[in-house]
N, C-alpha and C positions, 0 to 999 in steps of 0.2 A: 780902712783899718789903721793905717799909719797915723792919720789925722786924729782918730779917737785915742790912740795910744799916747801921742804927744800931748794932746789936750789933757788927758788924764794925769800924765806925769806932771805937767805944769800946775794943774790944780792941786795935786797932792803936795807939791813942793811948797805951797803957800802955808801949809800947816806947820806947827812947831814940832821939832824933833822930840820924840819921847821914847827913849830906849827901854824896852821891857826886859828886866833881868830874867824873868821866868822863861821868856822866849829864847834868850841866849842859852840858858842852861839846857833847854830841850834840844836845841840845834846842835850843841856840842857834846851831848851825851854819847859815849862810845857805843858803836854798833855792837861790840862784843858783850855789852850788858843787856842786850835785848833777849827776852825769853822767847825761845823758839818753840814751834809746835809741829815741825815737820821732822819725820824720822823717829819720833818717840811718842808714845802714848802714856809714858810714865810721869815721874816727877819733873818739875819745872827745871829746864836747863838753859844755859846760854849757848851760843854757837861754839865758844871755845871749850865748853864742857861736853859737847856732844860726842857720841861714840862714832860718828861718821862725819865727814866734812859737810858743813852747811854754810852757805854764803847768805848774808842778810843785806839786801839792797833797799835802802830807805826811799821814802817819797822825795826827800830833799835831793838825793842823788839822781833820781829819775827826772826831776825838774831841770837838771843841768843839761839834759840831752834835748835837742831841738825837736826831734821827730815826735809825732803824736802816737806812734805805734810802739808798744811795749817791747817788741822784738828788737828794735833798734837800740833802746835803752839798755837792755840786757847785754847786747853785743858790744856796746861801747864801754860798759862797766865791768864785764866779766869775761876774761880771756878764754875761759873754757866754753863759751857760748858763741855761736857764729850764725849769721843770717846772710842770705843773698837776695838780690833784686830781680835777676832773670828777666830782662826786657824781651819782649816778643816770645814769651814762653807760655802762651795761652793763659789759663787761669792762675798759673804760678806767679804771675806778676802782681796779682792781688792778694792771694793767700801764699805768703812767702815762706819757703822752707827754712826752719830754724833748727840748729843742731846743738846738742850738749855733748861734749867730749868727742865731736866729729862723728857720732853715730847718727843713724837715720832720724829724721824729725819725729816719727811716730814711735821711737824707742825711748822717749822721755814722757812721763806722765805729767799732766797738768791738773792741778787742783785749784779751786777757789774757796777760800775759807775752809780748807781741808776736805772739800767734797770734789769728787771726780768731775772734770770738765768734759763736755761732749766734743767730738771731733768735728772738723770742717767737712763739707761735702766733696771737696776737691781731692782727687787722687793725684798727687804731685809726682815729682821725679822718681823714677823706679817704683812708682805705685804707692809711695808713702802717704798715709792719711792721718793727719795729726790735728790737734786743736789749733784754732786760729787765735793767737794771743792778741792780735790787733783789734779784736772785737770787744776787749775790756778797756774802758776809758782809763787812761793813765792817771788822771786827776782824782780818780776814786780810790787809788791804791794807798794803803798805809805803808806796806813794805812787801817785798818779794823774798821768799826763802827758797834757795836753790840747794837741794840735796844732791851732792855729787857722789852718788853711790847707788848701786843696785838695790831696789826696794820692792820687788814683785811679791816677796813673801809677806810684806806689810800692806801693800796697796793693790796688788793684782797686776793685770796685764799692762804692758807698755813701759814699766819702770825699769828697763834694762840699763839705760845710761844714768837715770836719776829721776828726780821729782822737782817740778817747779810749783810752788804753792803761793798763790796770790792772796794776800790778806787785805781785805777791803777796809777802808777808813770808817771809823765810828766817832769822829770828833764832833763835838757840838759847836754851833756857831755858823756864820755865813762867810764864805770866802769865794773869790772869783779870780779869773785871770784873762788877759787878752794878749796874744802873741802874734807877731808877723815875722816872716823870715824869707830869705831869697838867696839863691846862689850868686857867687861873684859874676857868673856869666850873664846874669840878668834874667834868668828864667826860673821856673820852679817855685814861684812865690806861693807860700803856704800861710794861711791865716787860721788861727785857732781861738776859740772862745770856750770858757768853761766856768761852771758855777757849782757850788756844793752847799747844801743846807743840812745841818745836823741839829737835832734837838733831843731833849730827854723824853722818854716814852714810859709812862707809868712810874712806878717806884723802883728806880734803879735800872731802867731799860734805856734804850736809845733807838733812834732812827736817823739814817743819813741817806740823802739822795744827791746824786751827781749827774750833771748833764754836760756833754762836750759836743762841740761842732767844729768840723775841720773842712776846709776847702783847699785844694792844691792844684796848681797849674802844672802842665807837663814839662819835662826837660828833654833836651836833645843833644847828644854828643855823637854827631854823625858827620860823615863826609859824603859828597855826591858819589853815587855808584858809577864806576867807569862805563858800564853798559848803558846807563841813562845819558851820559855825555855823548856816547857814540850814537844813540838813538836820536837825540836832538840834532846832532850834526848831520845825520843822514836824512832826516825827514823834515827838518825845519820846525818841528812841533816843539813848543816850549814846555818843559817839564818842571815840576817843583824842584827846588834845591834846598835841602836834599829831598829825594823822592820818598824816603822813609826815615822815621825818627827812632833812633836807639836811645831809650831813656825811660824815665819814670812816667807813669800814666797820669792823665788828668783824673782827679777823683774828688769826691765829696762824701762826707760821712757824718752821721749823728749817732752818739753813743750815750747810753744811760745806765746807771747802776744804783741799786738800792740795797741797804744793809740795815738790819734791825734785830733787836732782841728785847723781850719784855717778860717779867715774871708773871706767871699765872697764879701760882700759889707760892708758899714759902719754900717748897721743894721742887717745883717744876717751872721751867722757863721755856717760852716759845721763841724761836729764832727763824730768820729767813734772810735770804739774799737773792737778788735777781739782777740780770744784766740784759740789755737790749741794744742792738746796733743795726743801723740801716745805712747802706752806702751804694755808690755807683762809681764806675770808672770807665775810661776809654783809652785805648792805646793803638799804636800803629801795628800793622803787619807788613810782611815783605812786599815790595813793589812788584807788580806784574808787568813785565816788559812786553809790549805788543809785538815786538819782532819775533819772539819765539815762545810766547805763552799760548798753549793749545786752545784756550778759551776764545782767542781771536780768529779761529778758523771760521770760514763761511762755508755754507753747504746749500745745495739746491733743495734740500728737504725743508728749509725755512728761509726763503729769499729775503724776508724782512729782518732777519737777525744779522746785525753787523755791530760787533762790540766796539769797533773803532769809532762809531758814531756816538756811543755812550761815553766811553773813556778813551778819547783819542791819544792822550798822553800817558796811557797806562793807568793803573790804579793800585792804591795801597788800601786793602780792606781795613776798616776801623772796627776793632774788636772790643767789646765791653761786657760788663756784668752789672747787674743789680743784685744786691745781697741783703739778706735779713738773718739776724742771729738773735736768739733769745735763750735764756736759761733761768729757771725758777727752782729754788731749793727751799724747803720748809721742814721744820722739825721740832721735836720736843726733847728736852734733856733735863736730867735731875739726878737726885741721889736717894737711894733706899738702903736699908739694911746696914746702916752705920758704915758708910764708906764705899758702897758699890755705886759707881756713877754709870748712868745709862744715857743713850742718845739714839733716838729713833728719827729717821729722816727719809724724805722722798725728794727726788729731783728729776726735772725733765728739761732737756735742751734740744734745740733744733737749729740747724744751719742750712740755709737755702740759697742757692746761686742760680740766677736767671741770666743766661747768656744771650747776647744779641750781637749782630754783625751787620754793618752797612757799608756802602761804597764798594759793593762787590756784586757777583752774579752767579747764578746756577746756569752755566753755559749749556748744559744738556737740555734745558727747557727752552732755549732759544729766545725768540722775541716775547714769549710768555713769562719770562723770568722777571721777578721783582729785583730791586737792587738793595733791599734791606730785609733782614730776616730775624725772627726770634728762633734761636738755635736750640732751645731746650732748657730744662730745669733739673738741677741736681739737689738732693736733700738728704741730710743725715739727721736722724732723730735718735735720742737715747733717753731711757728712763731707768733710774737707779733707786733702789730701796736698800737702806742700811739700818742695821740694829747693832750697836756697839756698846760694850761694857768695859769698864776699867775698875779694878779693885786694888786698893792698897792694903796688902796683907801684912800686918805687923806681927811677925813671929817672935820678936824679942831676941832673935839670934844675930841680926844684922844691924848695920849702922842706920838703916832706914827701912821703911816698909818695902816689901817685894811688890812690884807693880805687875799685875796680871790683867792683860787685855784680851778680849775675845769677842767675836761677832760673826754676823752673817750678812751676805750681800746678794741681791738679785738684780740682774741688769738685762734689759732688752734694747737692742739697737737695730734700727731699720734704715736701709739705704734705698732711696727712690730716684727714679729717672722718669721725667715727663718728656714726651716727644716735642720737638720744635715744630715750627710751621712745616707743612708738607713740602713746600718748595725748598726748604733748607736741606732736605735729605733726598728728595725725589731723584730717580734716575729717568731723565726725560728722553724724548724720542731721538734727540741728536747724539745720545751717547754712543749709538752704533757707528757714528762718524768720528768717534774719538774725542768729542767735546766732554770735558769733565763734569761729573754730576755733583750735586750738593753745593751749598753756599761756599764759594771759593775762599779758601783760607781756614774755614772752620765749618765743615759739614755738620748739619744739625743732628741731634739724636733722633733716631727713627722710632716708629711705633714698635718695631721689632726689638729695639734696644731698651724700650721703656719697660718699667716694672717696679715692683717693690720686693726687697729681699731682706730677711730678718735673721737675727741670731739671738738666742737666749743664753744666759750664763748664770751660774749659782756658785757661791763661794762661802767657805767658812775658814776662820783663822784663829790662832792663838799667839800672843806676843807677850813675852815675859822679860822684865828687867830686874836683875838681882844685884843689889849693892852689897857685895861680899864683905868688903871692909871699907874703911873711910877712903882708901885710895883705889880700890879695885871694884869695877862694875862690869858685869857681863850681861848679855842679853841674847835671846833667841826667839825666832818667829817661825811659824809653820802655817802654810796656807794651801788649801785644796780648792781647785776651781774646775768646774765642768762646763764645757761649751757645746751647744747643740750641733755645731757644724764640723768640729774636728775631734772632740773628745775631752779628756780631763788632763790636768797637770797638778803636781804637788811640788811646792817650792819651799826652801828654807833659807834662813839667814842667821848667822852667828856673829856676834860682835862683842868687843870688850874695850875697856879703857883703864889704864893703870897710871896713876900719878906718882912719878918718882919723887917730886917735891911739890910744894904748893904752886910752883911756876911751870914745871916741866912734866909733860905726860905723853904717853904713847897710846895709840888707838889702832884698831884693826877690825876688818870685817871679812867674811867669806859668805857668799850667797849664790843661789841659783835664781834665774829669772826667765821670763817668757814674754812674747808679744803674739797675741792671737790674731789670725787673719780676720779682716772685717768682711761683712757681707758685700760691700762695694768692691773689695779686692777679689772676692771669690766669683761674683756674678756679673759685674758690669762689663760693658764693651764700648769701644770707641774707635771712630775713624778720624784721622787727622792728616794734615798736609804740612810738609816741610820743604825747605829749599836746599838743593845741593850746592855747597859752597863753591864748587869748581865750575859746574856747568850752568848754575843758576836755573836749573829746570826743577819744577815742582814735583815732589814725590808724595804719592798718596800711600799711606800705610794704615794698618788696622791692628788694634789690640783687642784680644778676644778672651772669653772666659776659658780657664783651663779645663772646665768640665763640659764645654759646649760642643756643637757640631764642627766648628772650624778646627778645634783641637783634634777631633777624630780624623779630619782630612790630613793633618800633619802626621799624626800617629800611624796613618796608613802607609807612609813612606817606608821603603825597605831599609833605609839606614837613617842615622841621625838620632838626636835625643828624643825621648818620649815626653809628652806633656802630662804632668801628674797633678792631682788635686793638691791644693795648698795645705800646708801644715804650719804649726806654730814655730816661730823662731825661739830658740832657747839659749840661755847664757849661763856662764860661770863667772862670777865677779870676785875679785880679790883686791883688798886695799890694806895699806899699812901707813900709818901717819904719826906725826909728832906735833904737839902743840906747846907753845911757850907764851906765858903771860906774866908781865912784870909790873910792879907798882909804878914804875917810871913812866908807863904809858905805852910800852912796846909789847906788841903781840905778834906771834908768827905761827903759821901752820905749814907743814910740809906733808903731802900725801902722795904716795906712789900707788899705782893701780894697774890691774890687768883685767880685761873684759874679753872673754872668748864667746863669740856668738856663732852658733851652728844653725844651718838651714836658713841663712840670711836671705831676705826677700829682695828680689830684683826683677828686671824685665829680661826674659829669654827671647832671643831673636836677633836680628830680624830674619825670618825665613822668606827667601825669595820664591815667589809663586810661579808655577808654570801656567801656560795658557789653559790647560785642562783644569787646574785647580782654581783659576779665576772664574772659569765657567761654572764650577761647583758653587763658588761664593755667590755668583749671580743667580743661580738656581735656588739658593737659600734666601734670596732677596736681601742680601747684605748691602747696606747703603754704600754706593760707590764700588761695589764688588768687582765690576768689570774693569776698573782702573787701578785697583789695589795691587801694588807691586811687592809689598812685604807685609808679613804679619808677625805679631809677637804675643807673648803671654806672660802674666805674672807667675813667677815660680820661686820655690825655695832653691836658691842657686849656689850660694857660696858659704864657706865657713871663714870667719875672720878672727884675728886677734888684735886687740887695741891695747897698747901700753902707754903709760904716760906718768907725768908728775905735775902736781899743782902746788905752787908756793904762793902764800899770801902773807904779807906783813903790813902792820899799821903802827904808826908812832905819832902820838900827840904830845905837844909840849907848848909852853909859853914862849912867845917870840916878840920882843919889844912890847908894844902896847896891846898886842893881840894874842891869838892862839892859833897854832899851826897843826894841821892834821895831814899826815902823809900816808899814802897807801900804795903798795906795790903788789901786783899780782902777775904771776908768770905761769903759763900753761904749755907743757910739751906733750904732744899727742902723736902717736905713730900707729897706723893701722896696716896690717899685713894680711893678705889673702892666704889662708893656711890650708885650704882644702876645697874640694868640689862636692857639692851636695848631689843628691840623686839625679837631678835634672840639669846640673850645672855644665857650662861650657866655658873653658878658660879662653880668654883672648887678651891682647894687650890693652884694648880700650877699657874693658871691664876692670881689669886689675889696676890700671892707672886711676880710674875714677875713684875707686875705693882707697887706694894707697896714697895718692898724691894730689887729689882734687881739692884739698884744703891745706892751709899752712900748718906745719907741725909746731912752729914756735909762735906764741902770741904773748904779748905783754901789755898791761895797762898800768900806767903810773899816774897818780892823781895827787894834787896838793890843794888843800882848802885852808885859806888864811882869813880869820875873822878879826877885824880891828874896828872897834867902834860900831858905826852903822853899816859897815861894808863887809862883804864876803867876796874874796877873790878865788875863783875856781880855775885850776889849770889841769889839763889832762893830756897825756901823750899815749898814743895807741900804736903798737908795733905789730906788724903782720909779717911772718916769714914767707919764704918763697913757696910757690905752689905751681902745679901743672894743669894747664887747660887742655881739654880734648874736644875736638870737633869731628864727629863721626858721620856728618851728613854727606861726605864724599870719601875720597881716600883719606884714611885717618891722619889727622893733623895733631901734633903735640907741640906745646910751647910752654916753657918754664918762665914764670914771671918772678921777678926779683922781690925782695922784701921792701916794705913801705912803712913810713912813719907819718902819722897824722897828729897834729897838735890842736887842741881846743882850748879856748880861753873865754872866761865869762866873769862879769862883775855884777854883784847884786848890792843895791843900796836900799836900806830900810829908811824910807823917808820919814815915817813916824810909825806909831804902833798899828796903824791901819793900812798903810800903803808901802809898797816896795817896787822897785824897777830893776830889771836885769837886762844887761846888754852883753853881747859877745859874738863869737864866731867859732864855728867848727871848721877844722882844716884851715887854720888861719894863713898858712903859707901856700894855699891853693895847690896842693900836691896832687899830681895825677900819676897813675901807675904806668907801667910799660904799655906801649900800644900793641894791639893784637895784629901781628904781622900778616898772618895767612888768611884773614877774613876781610881784608880791606875791600875786596870786590863786592862785598855786601853792604858797604857803607859803614861798617863797624870800625870804630876807633879803639875802644877798650873792650876787654873780654866781657861777654854777657854773663859769664859764670863767676865773676870776681866776688870774693868773700867780703867786700867792703864797697862803700859808695864810690863810684867813679865819676861823679859830677863836679868835683872840685870843691872849693871853699864855699861856706854858707854863713851869712851873718843873720842875727836875730835881735829883736827887741821884745821884751815881755814886761807887762804891767800886772802886779798882783795886789789884791785887796783882801782884807779879812776883818770881820767885825764880831 
């Protein structure tokens, strides 16, 4: 890859420089002049004119971030957005949780070209099930619009924190890139290739296709576990150093996107977009120490079984997934009756995750156990139908026509689980001797957990924008939605903007919102294993349906909380903001907000089981039921209040022979647990996770300087202090200090066809505070950090366009 890049750069350098004035004008066009389509169905508006805060993140800005995953680009460019890596967190290391305004990942609605994006099949931390932004190729994106405001009345479920709308590119021509990067430590090399072809389709239409390929090597920021050192000294058996790797997984991915529109008649246009992604990855799990791992027991029931002959130095299970994701949307749109615009569309999306695990054992099967397993398949499917209308009603009484939007939506979502290999979940004959069942590290999904679970919903809405005067605009939206699994909800939104002068304006909104529980959250069940940070003993736990038989076992207890069916989360959103835009090139926005969320979703437990209750699980044929020590359930558990302020300022000016663009963005966000839902149980761990688990202060400062053929990009990212929680043993809290990471890149336009970009992220190779209380697990830096803990990373990128 490096050879190709260097050869291409040398070849391009032979061409004569030819600066294109048109290209320069496009690159320096202020983002504030971009017409937005998110948060409004009425007249065309720019971000600075919107009634609610909207960030516009351009393709050029996305290209300055090394990662191939869109979540990393958004986190690096928008301080209100955060993402974690979560090493050794099962599927969450691949489908990473991303949050807007520190709320749950599934409390932000994701759209592509204005159409609802399907969720991923993974139920992540505290059961959140959100869209996987990493499945959309970054090279296919024209811009991303981030609406930082509640919008359930406009778009439906999930839009409590806001909306992320990914706008796909529709540029004509051929362009491509090749990029290689590596951490200063010498690991984690990532190679990327991408190509895009766009052309005219029919009379006034277009078609654009994009293909991306990425391969990445793993990283490791680990120390040798003390118990591994002790084992080697006591036995003389050499173990790997380190025995387990805390870091990013090895992975490979191919992504594709297609975007098209073409007129059918003078009044009707056909449009469509589609994405496809396929990938796989592998990562380490916790090392199993032969000295005290129960799987190393021997028994006369199976004299041939001796795990020390298979894994004499212990073993670290290798956990991975193969995933496929696709979405297809097609529709017709046009205009009738002199100004009534209509849009009829249908979309279908599917996300499938196939789990596998190897270098492990199902000890309960003894000598008959394989050492590699297919652990099962998760799938999320969604089908959407939309019929939308927008009418510009010119009453003659206002400054502009009144925008009246209304429409209908029908949606079906299905969650499916396919069982893994029987050996991955079987309870073998040696279980009676205390040898653990299931593939060690990640027991497979059983035939009893397998199934297909569906939910239907239907909605109708009306959305009105009224330009009362030249300076005052008000808007209101009302939406009714009915779900087959929990009932109906009606939500509203009121908003307004008043311009004091041509430069200064105030805006505000008040709205209600909701997030409906998904079929996967309602019906799915899971058995998992973790490591006690103090004793290093494996702990088997189970998460079960709140309406299933295990919930009945817990509800039969004389005391303690009752397990209840899931209900929707609901919210009240308030925001008040100010915008300023001056001809000098200075723009600024300040928005304060409050988001009250009731019946917030989380995991209730863990309930420690008695021997009699474990016997009941075994009688129900629950996988690993005989060894499960704790059970938990998804529940509506807390009420929270999130308050904050977002400040964004940009300033563009001429400097010397070039042009400088400065952007500063600051986000303050504080969450407080305000109450206990019907099934909630307060404790310090749960409260700390919600209130202190992410930084309250985040800042992003960027400077872009264009001079001649060169563009210099500099970015500083500040993250405030936050608190980590480890509840695998006696609860451990640790507060981590603030961090600053500096990124620097230089792009050179060699000629009108070729450009090269070089740079580094975290150029000072800054690392956060070490995780003091988990060192006995080989962990150096917290696994829950809200930023990359792998140090500095350099990159080289070659771009071509024709």
